[in-house]
C-alpha positions in Angstrom: -105.5 92.0 72.8 -106.5 88.5 73.3 -108.4 89.7 76.3 -110.4 92.1 74.1 -111.1 89.4 71.6 -112.5 87.1 74.2 -114.4 89.8 76.2 -116.1 91.4 73.2 -118.1 88.2 72.1 -119.0 87.5 75.8 -120.4 91.0 76.1 -122.2 90.6 72.8 -123.7 87.3 74.0 -124.9 88.8 77.3 -126.4 91.8 75.6 -128.2 89.5 73.1 -129.6 87.3 75.9 -130.8 90.3 78.0 -132.5 91.7 75.0 -134.4 88.5 74.3 -135.6 88.0 77.8 -137.2 91.4 78.0 -139.1 91.0 74.7 -140.9 87.6 75.8 -143.9 87.8 78.1 -143.5 86.4 81.6 -144.2 82.7 81.7 -145.8 82.8 85.1 -148.9 84.9 84.2 -149.8 82.8 81.1 -149.3 79.5 82.9 -151.5 80.6 85.7 -154.3 81.5 83.3 -153.9 78.1 81.7 -154.3 76.4 85.2 -157.3 78.5 86.0 -159.0 77.5 82.7 -158.2 73.9 83.3 -159.6 74.0 86.8 -162.8 75.6 85.5 -163.1 72.9 82.8 -162.6 70.2 85.4 -165.3 71.8 87.6 -167.7 71.9 84.6 -166.9 68.2 83.8 -167.6 67.2 87.4 -170.8 69.1 87.5 -172.0 67.5 84.2 -170.9 64.0 85.5 -172.9 64.5 88.7 -176.0 65.6 86.7 -175.7 62.6 84.4 -175.3 60.2 87.3 -178.4 61.6 89.0 -180.4 61.3 85.8 -179.3 57.7 85.3 -180.2 56.8 88.9 -183.6 58.3 88.5 -184.3 56.5 85.2 -183.1 53.2 86.6 -185.4 53.7 89.6 -188.3 54.5 87.3 -187.6 51.4 85.2 -187.7 49.3 88.3 -191.0 50.7 89.4 -192.4 50.1 86.0 -191.2 46.6 86.0 -192.9 46.0 89.3 -196.2 47.5 88.0 -195.9 45.4 84.8 -195.3 42.2 86.9 -198.3 42.9 89.1 -200.6 43.6 86.2 -199.4 40.6 84.3 -200.2 38.4 87.3 -203.6 39.9 87.7 -204.3 39.4 84.0 -203.1 35.8 84.1 -205.4 35.1 87.1 -208.4 36.7 85.3 -207.7 34.7 82.2 -207.3 31.5 84.3 -210.8 32.2 85.8 -212.2 32.8 82.3 -210.7 29.5 81.1 -212.2 27.7 84.1 -215.6 29.1 83.1 -214.9 27.9 79.5 -214.1 24.4 80.8 -217.3 24.3 82.8 -219.5 24.8 79.8 -221.2 21.7 78.5 -224.3 20.7 76.6 -225.9 19.8 80.0 -225.9 23.4 80.9 -228.0 24.3 77.9 -230.6 21.7 79.0 -230.5 22.9 82.6 -231.1 26.5 81.5 -234.0 25.4 79.3 -235.6 23.6 82.2 -235.3 26.7 84.4 -237.0 28.8 81.6 -240.0 26.5 81.6 -242.8 27.2 84.0 -242.0 25.8 87.5 -244.4 23.3 88.9 -244.3 25.0 92.3 -244.4 28.8 92.7 -241.5 28.8 95.3 -239.1 26.9 92.9 -238.6 30.0 90.7 -237.2 32.0 93.6 -235.2 29.1 94.9 -233.4 28.5 91.6 -232.9 32.1 90.7 -229.4 32.2 92.1 -228.5 28.9 90.4 -229.9 30.2 87.1 -227.7 33.3 87.4 -224.6 31.2 88.0 -225.4 28.9 85.1 -225.9 31.8 82.8 -222.5 33.2 83.8 -220.9 29.9 83.0 -222.7 29.6 79.7 -222.3 33.2 78.5 -219.0 34.0 80.2 -218.8 36.4 83.1 -219.1 40.0 81.8 -217.3 41.3 84.8 -214.3 39.0 84.0 -214.4 40.1 80.4 -214.3 43.8 81.3 -211.6 43.2 83.9 -209.5 41.3 81.3 -209.9 44.2 78.8 -209.1 46.8 81.5 -206.0 44.9 82.7 -204.8 44.4 79.1 -205.1 48.2 78.4 -203.3 49.0 81.7 -200.5 46.5 80.9 -200.0 48.0 77.5 -199.8 51.5 78.9 -197.3 50.5 81.5 -195.2 48.7 78.9 -195.2 51.8 76.8 -194.0 53.8 79.7 -191.3 51.3 80.4 -190.1 51.5 76.8 -190.1 55.3 77.0 -187.9 55.3 80.2 -185.7 52.7 78.7 -185.2 54.8 75.6 -184.3 57.8 77.7 -181.7 55.7 79.6 -180.2 54.4 76.3 -180.0 58.0 75.0 -178.2 59.0 78.2 -175.8 56.1 77.8 -175.1 57.1 74.2 -174.4 60.7 75.3 -172.0 59.5 78.0 -170.1 57.2 75.6 -170.1 59.8 72.8 -166.6 61.1 72.0 -165.9 64.5 73.5 -164.9 67.4 71.3 
């Protein structure tokens, strides 16, 4: 009788366990689906990271090119302004008197032709060189345009950096 008392709960326990294992889905198929999803998510993350890295490299290269352009234009503008300041420094009241003397009738007919080049140079000094003024204006516009492009590329790079550092959902 003691045997029956011990065997009956054991049989009941085995029956209970066999009934539970058949009602749960197999662990292998659900865990394999999870792994596949995780691998796909990792692949998407790697693809996105590669794209972001390429964009960042391109933007940095564009920024460097813009910085070189800006540096070159700034040097040209500084040289032009230096030439204009040199002309400003050469101006004096003596130039006004020299120009007035050239405007008077020359005593010899050949003097007019001889001093024509000198008169042109003196007028450039006195009035400022219009070519230098135009060059200064042109370089200033080009420099402003290049600086605006640099700001635009830098903004794109900052936006990219913010998107990288943004918390993922």
